[in-house]
C-alpha positions as CSV (number, residue, x, y, z in Angstrom):
1,E,0.0,0.0,0.0
2,V,1.4,3.4,-1.0
3,Q,1.6,5.8,2.0
4,L,3.1,9.2,2.5
5,Q,3.5,10.5,6.1
6,A,4.3,14.2,6.5
7,S,5.6,15.5,9.7
8,G,7.6,18.4,11.2
9,G,5.1,21.2,11.2
10,G,4.6,23.6,14.1
11,L,4.5,27.1,15.3
12,V,7.5,29.3,14.6
13,Q,8.3,33.0,14.7
14,P,9.0,35.0,11.6
15,G,12.6,34.4,10.5
16,G,12.7,30.9,12.1
17,S,13.2,27.5,10.5
18,L,11.5,24.2,10.3
19,R,12.3,20.9,8.6
20,L,9.4,18.9,7.2
21,S,9.8,15.2,6.5
22,C,7.8,13.0,4.1
23,A,8.3,9.3,4.9
24,A,7.2,7.1,2.0
25,S,6.2,3.4,2.2
26,G,4.9,0.9,-0.3
27,F,7.1,2.4,-3.1
28,N,10.6,3.7,-3.8
29,I,11.0,7.5,-3.9
30,N,14.0,7.0,-6.3
31,G,12.0,6.8,-9.5
32,R,9.1,9.0,-8.5
33,L,8.4,12.7,-8.4
34,I,7.9,13.8,-4.8
35,G,6.5,17.2,-4.1
36,W,5.4,19.6,-1.3
37,L,2.3,21.6,-1.8
38,R,0.6,23.9,0.7
39,Q,-2.8,25.3,1.3
40,A,-3.1,28.6,3.2
41,P,-6.3,29.5,5.1
42,G,-8.9,30.5,2.6
43,K,-6.8,29.8,-0.5
44,G,-6.2,27.0,-3.0
45,R,-3.5,24.5,-2.9
46,E,-0.2,25.6,-4.4
47,G,3.1,23.9,-5.3
48,V,6.1,24.8,-3.1
49,S,8.8,22.4,-4.3
50,G,9.4,19.1,-6.0
51,I,12.2,16.6,-6.6
52,M,13.0,13.8,-8.9
53,S,16.0,12.2,-7.2
54,S,16.9,9.7,-9.9
55,F,17.4,12.7,-12.3
56,G,18.7,15.1,-9.7
57,G,16.1,17.6,-10.6
58,T,14.4,20.1,-8.3
59,E,12.0,23.0,-8.7
60,Y,10.9,25.7,-6.3
61,A,8.1,28.3,-6.3
62,D,9.5,31.8,-6.8
63,D,8.5,33.0,-3.4
64,V,10.5,30.2,-1.6
65,K,13.6,30.2,-3.8
66,G,16.7,30.9,-1.6
67,R,14.8,30.1,1.6
68,F,13.6,26.5,1.1
69,S,15.6,23.5,0.1
70,I,14.3,20.0,-0.9
71,S,16.3,16.9,-0.6
72,A,15.9,13.1,-0.7
73,D,17.4,10.4,1.4
74,N,16.9,7.4,-0.8
75,A,18.2,4.9,1.8
76,Q,15.6,6.0,4.3
77,N,12.9,6.7,1.6
78,I,12.3,10.2,3.0
79,V,12.1,13.6,1.4
80,Y,12.8,16.6,3.4
81,L,11.9,20.3,3.0
82,Q,14.2,22.6,4.9
83,M,12.4,25.9,5.4
84,N,14.5,28.9,6.5
85,D,13.6,32.6,7.0
86,L,10.0,31.7,7.4
87,R,7.4,34.4,6.8
88,P,3.8,34.7,7.9
89,E,2.7,34.1,4.4
90,D,4.3,30.7,4.5
91,T,1.6,29.6,7.0
92,G,-0.6,26.8,5.8
93,V,-1.1,23.0,5.7
94,Y,1.9,21.4,3.9
95,Y,1.2,18.2,2.0
96,C,3.6,15.8,0.4
97,A,2.6,14.0,-2.7
98,S,4.0,11.5,-5.2
99,G,3.6,11.4,-9.0
100,I,5.1,9.9,-12.1
101,E,8.7,10.9,-12.8
102,Y,9.1,12.7,-16.1
103,Y,10.2,16.1,-17.5
104,G,7.8,18.3,-19.5
105,S,5.6,20.0,-16.9
106,S,6.2,21.8,-13.7
107,F,6.8,19.9,-10.5
108,L,4.5,22.5,-8.9
109,N,1.4,21.5,-10.8
110,S,-0.9,19.6,-8.4
111,D,-2.2,17.6,-11.4
112,R,1.3,15.9,-11.5
113,Y,0.5,14.0,-8.3
114,N,-1.7,11.0,-7.8
115,Y,-0.8,10.0,-4.2
116,W,-1.2,12.3,-1.3
117,G,-0.2,12.2,2.3
118,Q,-2.0,13.9,5.2
119,G,-0.9,17.5,5.8
120,T,1.3,19.0,8.5
121,L,0.4,22.5,9.7
122,V,3.0,25.2,9.6
123,T,2.1,28.4,11.5
124,V,4.5,31.4,11.2
125,S,3.5,34.0,13.7
126,S,5.0,36.2,16.4
């Protein structure tokens, strides 16, 4: 059974950091697109970052470039999202998801993903 378990969310002050983890089971992340997407209160779901570890490819949304970093630990079957210099507008529920590994469309497009984990809440507030 394919499962994605997101964790690591919490309350952090502006300028702080969090590391989210997405633990996968039932499949190998090396060979799949793994992405992080978030949903802010009252807004739609948006792509934050994605990684295809077998190709070494990553993509980031413009507003998180230079602040967030995605990485994959293939041995542990976990994808991480390191989030630094967090801002109030980063607040939301963060979901990890898995999709087919190919180039040709953005990793940030939610239509790329066919397996979703439960979300983890990130709140950036003073």
